[in-house]
Structure formats: C-alpha cells, structure tokens
PASEBA-1860 file (N, C-alpha, C; in nm, 3 decimals):
! residues 174
1> MLRNTEPH> -1.863/0.538/-1.641/-1.802/0.630/-1.546/-1.651/0.611/-1.551 ~ -1.579/0.720/-1.561/-1.433/0.713/-1.559/-1.386/0.705/-1.416 ~ -1.285/0.623/-1.393/-1.227/0.609/-1.260/-1.084/0.656/-1.265 ~ -1.040/0.720/-1.160/-0.903/0.766/-1.149/-0.812/0.644/-1.138 ~ -0.711/0.633/-1.227/-0.621/0.518/-1.223/-0.493/0.549/-1.149 ~ -0.478/0.669/-1.100/-0.358/0.706/-1.024/-0.380/0.678/-0.876 ~ -0.270/0.648/-0.803/-0.285/0.631/-0.658/-0.341/0.758/-0.596 ~ -0.417/0.742/-0.491/-0.477/0.856/-0.424/-0.370/0.940/-0.358
9> NPQAVFLA> -0.400/1.069/-0.336/-0.309/1.155/-0.262/-0.301/1.101/-0.121 ~ -0.185/1.049/-0.081/-0.177/0.981/0.048/-0.207/1.070/0.167 ~ -0.166/1.196/0.161/-0.193/1.285/0.273/-0.342/1.310/0.287 ~ -0.410/1.333/0.175/-0.554/1.358/0.179/-0.629/1.234/0.228 ~ -0.590/1.117/0.178/-0.654/0.993/0.220/-0.632/0.970/0.368 ~ -0.508/0.987/0.414/-0.478/0.965/0.555/-0.557/1.061/0.643 ~ -0.558/1.190/0.608/-0.629/1.288/0.690/-0.778/1.261/0.692 ~ -0.833/1.218/0.577/-0.975/1.185/0.572/-1.005/1.063/0.659
17> ERQKRPGD> -0.919/0.960/0.653/-0.938/0.841/0.736/-0.926/0.876/0.884 ~ -0.830/0.960/0.917/-0.808/0.999/1.057/-0.931/1.071/1.111 ~ -0.993/1.157/1.028/-1.110/1.233/1.074/-1.231/1.143/1.093 ~ -1.236/1.027/1.026/-1.349/0.936/1.039/-1.349/0.863/1.172 ~ -1.231/0.852/1.236/-1.221/0.774/1.359/-1.257/0.862/1.479 ~ -1.365/0.833/1.549/-1.404/0.914/1.663/-1.300/0.904/1.774 ~ -1.276/1.016/1.839/-1.183/1.019/1.952/-1.037/1.023/1.912 ~ -1.008/1.020/1.782/-0.869/1.024/1.738/-0.826/1.170/1.729
25> PAQAGTPQ> -0.717/1.209/1.794/-0.676/1.348/1.791/-0.625/1.388/1.653 ~ -0.711/1.445/1.572/-0.672/1.488/1.437/-0.597/1.620/1.446 ~ -0.491/1.627/1.373/-0.413/1.750/1.369/-0.459/1.833/1.251 ~ -0.469/1.961/1.270/-0.512/2.048/1.162/-0.397/2.068/1.065 ~ -0.431/2.088/0.937/-0.328/2.117/0.838/-0.258/1.992/0.790 ~ -0.155/2.013/0.708/-0.078/1.902/0.654/0.061/1.904/0.715 ~ 0.133/1.794/0.708/0.266/1.789/0.766/0.358/1.895/0.706 ~ 0.446/1.948/0.789/0.540/2.050/0.744/0.651/1.986/0.663
33> KEKLSEKQ> 0.693/2.056/0.556/0.806/2.008/0.478/0.933/2.036/0.557 ~ 1.024/1.941/0.553/1.153/1.963/0.617/1.256/1.879/0.544 ~ 1.382/1.919/0.556/1.488/1.846/0.491/1.507/1.712/0.561 ~ 1.542/1.610/0.482/1.563/1.478/0.537/1.704/1.467/0.594 ~ 1.715/1.409/0.712/1.846/1.382/0.771/1.902/1.257/0.704 ~ 2.027/1.227/0.731/2.088/1.106/0.676/2.013/0.981/0.725 ~ 1.968/0.980/0.851/1.894/0.867/0.903/1.762/0.849/0.827 ~ 1.697/0.961/0.795/1.569/0.953/0.725/1.585/0.904/0.582
41> KRPIFIQE> 1.702/0.923/0.523/1.724/0.881/0.385/1.747/0.731/0.372 ~ 1.782/0.664/0.483/1.805/0.520/0.479/1.671/0.448/0.466 ~ 1.674/0.326/0.415/1.549/0.250/0.405/1.481/0.239/0.540 ~ 1.352/0.259/0.543/1.276/0.263/0.666/1.274/0.130/0.738 ~ 1.275/0.020/0.664/1.254/-0.110/0.727/1.374/-0.161/0.803 ~ 1.486/-0.092/0.800/1.604/-0.136/0.874/1.597/-0.083/1.016 ~ 1.601/-0.172/1.112/1.601/-0.133/1.252/1.744/-0.140/1.300 ~ 1.800/-0.028/1.336/1.941/-0.023/1.371/1.975/-0.103/1.496
49> ESKEAPVN> 1.894/-0.097/1.600/1.929/-0.159/1.725/1.863/-0.295/1.745 ~ 1.786/-0.338/1.651/1.715/-0.465/1.666/1.804/-0.581/1.623 ~ 1.801/-0.688/1.701/1.874/-0.808/1.664/1.790/-0.892/1.568 ~ 1.662/-0.860/1.561/1.570/-0.934/1.475/1.558/-0.858/1.344 ~ 1.625/-0.906/1.242/1.622/-0.838/1.112/1.492/-0.871/1.040 ~ 1.424/-0.769/0.988/1.302/-0.796/0.914/1.334/-0.864/0.781 ~ 1.234/-0.931/0.726/1.251/-0.993/0.595/1.283/-0.881/0.497 ~ 1.392/-0.894/0.427/1.436/-0.784/0.339/1.389/-0.808/0.197
57> HGEEAVSW> 1.261/-0.791/0.177/1.207/-0.788/0.043/1.188/-0.644/0.001 ~ 1.237/-0.551/0.080/1.214/-0.409/0.060/1.258/-0.357/-0.074 ~ 1.371/-0.408/-0.123/1.421/-0.361/-0.251/1.325/-0.400/-0.363 ~ 1.262/-0.516/-0.349/1.170/-0.564/-0.450/1.027/-0.516/-0.427 ~ 0.985/-0.514/-0.303/0.844/-0.491/-0.271/0.805/-0.344/-0.269 ~ 0.898/-0.257/-0.233/0.864/-0.116/-0.211/0.972/-0.026/-0.271 ~ 0.930/0.084/-0.330/1.023/0.188/-0.372/1.016/0.296/-0.265 ~ 1.115/0.295/-0.175/1.113/0.391/-0.065/1.123/0.534/-0.114
65> DEALARVE> 1.200/0.558/-0.221/1.210/0.694/-0.274/1.072/0.744/-0.317 ~ 1.000/0.659/-0.388/0.866/0.697/-0.434/0.770/0.715/-0.317 ~ 0.773/0.622/-0.224/0.682/0.628/-0.109/0.708/0.755/-0.027 ~ 0.834/0.784/0.001/0.867/0.904/0.078/0.835/1.032/0.001 ~ 0.854/1.030/-0.130/0.821/1.148/-0.211/0.671/1.177/-0.204 ~ 0.591/1.073/-0.200/0.445/1.092/-0.195/0.401/1.162/-0.067 ~ 0.477/1.146/0.040/0.441/1.207/0.168/0.539/1.318/0.206 ~ 0.610/1.367/0.106/0.704/1.478/0.124/0.804/1.449/0.236
73> GDRELLAE> 0.850/1.324/0.242/0.952/1.286/0.339/0.903/1.263/0.480 ~ 0.774/1.266/0.503/0.718/1.251/0.637/0.707/1.103/0.671 ~ 0.809/1.052/0.738/0.816/0.909/0.772/0.704/0.869/0.869 ~ 0.668/0.957/0.959/0.561/0.925/1.054/0.429/0.907/0.980 ~ 0.401/0.995/0.885/0.279/0.982/0.806/0.281/0.852/0.727 ~ 0.396/0.819/0.669/0.407/0.695/0.593/0.383/0.574/0.683 ~ 0.435/0.578/0.803/0.413/0.468/0.898/0.265/0.457/0.935 ~ 0.199/0.569/0.953/0.056/0.566/0.986/-0.026/0.515/0.868
81> MAALFLDS> 0.016/0.553/0.747/-0.052/0.501/0.627/-0.032/0.351/0.617 ~ 0.088/0.305/0.651/0.116/0.162/0.649/0.025/0.090/0.748 ~ 0.007/0.150/0.866/-0.081/0.089/0.966/-0.224/0.078/0.913 ~ -0.271/0.183/0.849/-0.406/0.178/0.791/-0.416/0.070/0.684 ~ -0.311/0.062/0.601/-0.313/-0.037/0.494/-0.302/-0.179/0.550 ~ -0.222/-0.197/0.653/-0.211/-0.329/0.714/-0.345/-0.375/0.770 ~ -0.428/-0.279/0.812/-0.564/-0.312/0.859/-0.660/-0.338/0.743 ~ -0.653/-0.255/0.639/-0.750/-0.264/0.530/-0.706/-0.353/0.415
89> GPGLLAAV> -0.577/-0.371/0.397/-0.524/-0.447/0.284/-0.575/-0.589/0.272 ~ -0.579/-0.665/0.382/-0.632/-0.802/0.370/-0.775/-0.805/0.318 ~ -0.855/-0.709/0.357/-0.992/-0.702/0.306/-0.996/-0.668/0.158 ~ -0.905/-0.582/0.114/-0.898/-0.548/-0.028/-0.859/-0.671/-0.110 ~ -0.759/-0.745/-0.060/-0.716/-0.865/-0.129/-0.829/-0.969/-0.130 ~ -0.900/-0.982/-0.019/-1.012/-1.076/-0.010/-1.122/-1.040/-0.110 ~ -1.145/-0.910/-0.130/-1.247/-0.867/-0.227/-1.209/-0.909/-0.368 ~ -1.081/-0.903/-0.399/-1.034/-0.949/-0.531/-1.060/-1.099/-0.543
97> REAIDRQD> -1.022/-1.174/-0.440/-1.041/-1.320/-0.440/-1.189/-1.355/-0.457 ~ -1.275/-1.287/-0.382/-1.418/-1.314/-0.388/-1.476/-1.284/-0.526 ~ -1.431/-1.176/-0.589/-1.479/-1.142/-0.723/-1.440/-1.250/-0.823 ~ -1.319/-1.303/-0.809/-1.275/-1.411/-0.898/-1.360/-1.535/-0.873 ~ -1.382/-1.568/-0.747/-1.462/-1.686/-0.713/-1.604/-1.676/-0.768 ~ -1.660/-1.556/-0.767/-1.796/-1.535/-0.818/-1.799/-1.515/-0.969 ~ -1.679/-1.508/-1.031/-1.669/-1.476/-1.173/-1.737/-1.343/-1.204 ~ -1.716/-1.247/-1.114/-1.775/-1.114/-1.122/-1.673/-1.018/-1.182
105> ASGLEHAA> -1.678/-1.000/-1.312/-1.579/-0.918/-1.383/-1.580/-0.774/-1.334 ~ -1.697/-0.716/-1.319/-1.706/-0.578/-1.273/-1.654/-0.563/-1.130 ~ -1.691/-0.657/-1.044/-1.643/-0.656/-0.907/-1.492/-0.671/-0.901 ~ -1.436/-0.756/-0.988/-1.291/-0.773/-0.994/-1.224/-0.644/-1.039 ~ -1.279/-0.581/-1.140/-1.222/-0.455/-1.188/-1.212/-0.353/-1.074 ~ -1.321/-0.336/-1.000/-1.323/-0.236/-0.894/-1.236/-0.275/-0.775 ~ -1.242/-0.401/-0.734/-1.162/-0.446/-0.620/-1.013/-0.436/-0.652 ~ -0.974/-0.479/-0.770/-0.833/-0.473/-0.809/-0.787/-0.329/-0.822
113> HDLKSSVG> -0.875/-0.242/-0.872/-0.841/-0.100/-0.883/-0.814/-0.040/-0.745 ~ -0.900/-0.070/-0.650/-0.883/-0.017/-0.515/-0.752/-0.064/-0.453 ~ -0.721/-0.191/-0.471/-0.596/-0.245/-0.417/-0.477/-0.183/-0.488 ~ -0.486/-0.170/-0.619/-0.377/-0.110/-0.698/-0.348/0.032/-0.649 ~ -0.452/0.109/-0.624/-0.434/0.246/-0.577/-0.367/0.249/-0.440 ~ -0.408/0.159/-0.353/-0.351/0.156/-0.218/-0.204/0.119/-0.219 ~ -0.167/0.012/-0.290/-0.027/-0.029/-0.291/0.060/0.072/-0.366 ~ -0.002/0.146/-0.455/0.072/0.250/-0.528/0.126/0.358/-0.436
121> NFGARKAQ> 0.060/0.380/-0.324/0.108/0.480/-0.228/0.243/0.442/-0.168 ~ 0.278/0.314/-0.176/0.405/0.267/-0.120/0.506/0.236/-0.230 ~ 0.474/0.270/-0.354/0.566/0.241/-0.463/0.586/0.091/-0.480 ~ 0.484/0.014/-0.449/0.491/-0.133/-0.456/0.460/-0.176/-0.599 ~ 0.558/-0.165/-0.685/0.539/-0.187/-0.829/0.488/-0.326/-0.865 ~ 0.548/-0.430/-0.808/0.504/-0.566/-0.843/0.357/-0.587/-0.807 ~ 0.320/-0.547/-0.688/0.181/-0.562/-0.645/0.090/-0.474/-0.731 ~ 0.136/-0.355/-0.761/0.056/-0.263/-0.842/0.034/-0.320/-0.983
129> EAALKLEK> 0.139/-0.375/-1.042/0.128/-0.432/-1.177/0.037/-0.555/-1.176 ~ 0.048/-0.637/-1.072/-0.037/-0.756/-1.064/-0.184/-0.716/-1.048 ~ -0.210/-0.615/-0.966/-0.348/-0.568/-0.948/-0.401/-0.504/-1.077 ~ -0.315/-0.431/-1.147/-0.356/-0.370/-1.275/-0.395/-0.478/-1.376 ~ -0.319/-0.585/-1.379/-0.350/-0.695/-1.471/-0.489/-0.751/-1.442 ~ -0.520/-0.770/-1.314/-0.652/-0.819/-1.277/-0.761/-0.715/-1.306 ~ -0.730/-0.589/-1.281/-0.826/-0.483/-1.312/-0.862/-0.485/-1.460 ~ -0.761/-0.499/-1.546/-0.785/-0.503/-1.691/-0.865/-0.627/-1.731
137> MGRGGDLT> -0.836/-0.740/-1.666/-0.915/-0.862/-1.694/-1.061/-0.838/-1.661 ~ -1.085/-0.776/-1.546/-1.222/-0.747/-1.508/-1.288/-0.651/-1.605 ~ -1.216/-0.547/-1.644/-1.271/-0.449/-1.738/-1.304/-0.515/-1.871 ~ -1.219/-0.608/-1.914/-1.240/-0.676/-2.042/-1.340/-0.791/-2.034 ~ -1.376/-0.829/-1.910/-1.474/-0.936/-1.893/-1.419/-1.075/-1.918 ~ -1.287/-1.090/-1.929/-1.226/-1.221/-1.953/-1.144/-1.262/-1.831 ~ -1.197/-1.354/-1.752/-1.131/-1.397/-1.630/-1.061/-1.532/-1.647 ~ -1.035/-1.568/-1.771/-0.974/-1.697/-1.801/-0.844/-1.719/-1.725
145> HAEEAYRS> -0.761/-1.618/-1.715/-0.630/-1.630/-1.649/-0.627/-1.559/-1.514 ~ -0.743/-1.538/-1.457/-0.751/-1.464/-1.331/-0.684/-1.538/-1.215 ~ -0.695/-1.671/-1.212/-0.633/-1.748/-1.103/-0.483/-1.729/-1.102 ~ -0.422/-1.741/-1.218/-0.277/-1.723/-1.230/-0.237/-1.581/-1.191 ~ -0.312/-1.483/-1.237/-0.282/-1.344/-1.205/-0.300/-1.318/-1.055 ~ -0.401/-1.382/-0.996/-0.423/-1.366/-0.852/-0.306/-1.423/-0.773 ~ -0.255/-1.538/-0.815/-0.140/-1.597/-0.745/-0.020/-1.503/-0.749 ~ -0.001/-1.435/-0.860/0.108/-1.337/-0.871/0.084/-1.220/-0.776
153> LERSMRQL> -0.040/-1.172/-0.769/-0.074/-1.065/-0.677/-0.052/-1.108/-0.533 ~ -0.095/-1.228/-0.502/-0.081/-1.279/-0.366/0.067/-1.290/-0.326 ~ 0.152/-1.337/-0.418/0.297/-1.343/-0.391/0.353/-1.204/-0.363 ~ 0.313/-1.108/-0.443/0.359/-0.970/-0.423/0.314/-0.915/-0.289 ~ 0.192/-0.946/-0.251/0.140/-0.898/-0.123/0.213/-0.965/-0.007 ~ 0.246/-1.094/-0.020/0.321/-1.163/0.085/0.460/-1.102/0.104 ~ 0.515/-1.044/0.000/0.643/-0.972/0.013/0.622/-0.835/0.075 ~ 0.511/-0.772/0.042/0.485/-0.635/0.089/0.450/-0.629/0.237
161> WPVLEAMQ> 0.364/-0.720/0.286/0.318/-0.713/0.426/0.434/-0.701/0.525 ~ 0.532/-0.793/0.523/0.637/-0.787/0.626/0.723/-0.661/0.614 ~ 0.737/-0.609/0.495/0.815/-0.486/0.478/0.742/-0.369/0.544 ~ 0.613/-0.360/0.522/0.535/-0.252/0.584/0.528/-0.269/0.736 ~ 0.516/-0.394/0.782/0.515/-0.419/0.926/0.648/-0.379/0.990 ~ 0.757/-0.415/0.925/0.889/-0.380/0.977/0.911/-0.229/0.976 ~ 0.865/-0.163/0.871/0.877/-0.017/0.863/0.798/0.047/0.976 ~ 0.680/-0.003/1.000/0.597/0.052/1.107/0.663/0.033/1.243
169> RSEQAS> 0.716/-0.088/1.269/0.787/-0.114/1.395/0.910/-0.023/1.409 ~ 0.981/-0.005/1.301/1.101/0.078/1.302/1.066/0.221/1.337 ~ 0.959/0.271/1.280/0.919/0.410/1.306/0.869/0.426/1.449 ~ 0.799/0.325/1.501/0.750/0.330/1.638/0.866/0.328/1.738 ~ 0.973/0.258/1.702/1.089/0.247/1.792/1.171/0.375/1.797 ~ 1.160/0.458/1.693/1.243/0.580/1.691/1.176/0.698/1.759
END
C-alpha cells in the first residue's frame, strides 16, 4: 500500500479533528484569506508584553513562513493546530519509541511517518528529517541505528515543544 509522504492539509485535518469533538462549536467553511498585518508577519512565538521570554529555538525548530503559508496566514488556526499537536505529539513520539523497543520495523515506519507528517505542518525541518530517517529504517527493516536516530528526533522535539507552547500562549494573549 502506498502512503502519502507529504504533510496533511492542515485545514482539513484541523476541521476534521474539530468535528470529532462533541460539543465543540465547529465553524462551517474554511478560514477567510486576508492580508497579513505587520504584527502577523513577525514570528509568532514572540510575546510583546511578556517579561517571560520563551525559549527561542524558533529559528531552528520551526519555519514560520512555511507554517503560516500552510494555513494561508491564519494564526488562530495555526495556534489551534499547535494545541492539537501538543496533545497528540507525545503519544506519536511514544509510538516511535515503543516500535524501536519492540524491534517492530513496520510499526516504526508507520509511527515515524505519522509524526513526520504532523511536524511537517509546522515547517519543523529537523524533526521532520529525523522522523523520515526512522521511517526509512523501518521501511528497510534495519533498526541497527534506530537508537541514535531516535535521540536526534527526541532532541528536535524538545526544541519544538516550547516553541509551539509559546506560540499558542502568544496567540491566546492577543
């Protein structure tokens, strides 16, 4: 079976996830396109009025241009996607870890693919490349270097989490 190796359409994924949650006020249609203001063009993770500066791994962990382009500049949608990922991401990473522990090549391929697709929505290149490496190991059935590759993925994810958390806080404050 062929699997899509591109990140999922973030708007479609978000709207589908939103519709799954009972009692959540789902909005019909997709977000409206609008021109970005100067404030919207600045990196999302910077909180202007906060004295508590977030960990600035943003330049390395996330490509804001790519992430915003995927959601047509809709910062609120991106923040909601980040919230969903902050909830589901640890489970995705745990699935990768468990597949390595079980020496389950097929499970590793699928778990790493799912994580790669999710982080791709945020332009998280390092995490995406690390997950792709593990996905390929699983596909090839050779997990000899999976521990080392997992450590690289884990480092990338440790950089990504605080950036997404800070972006979410920043969007909630505005």
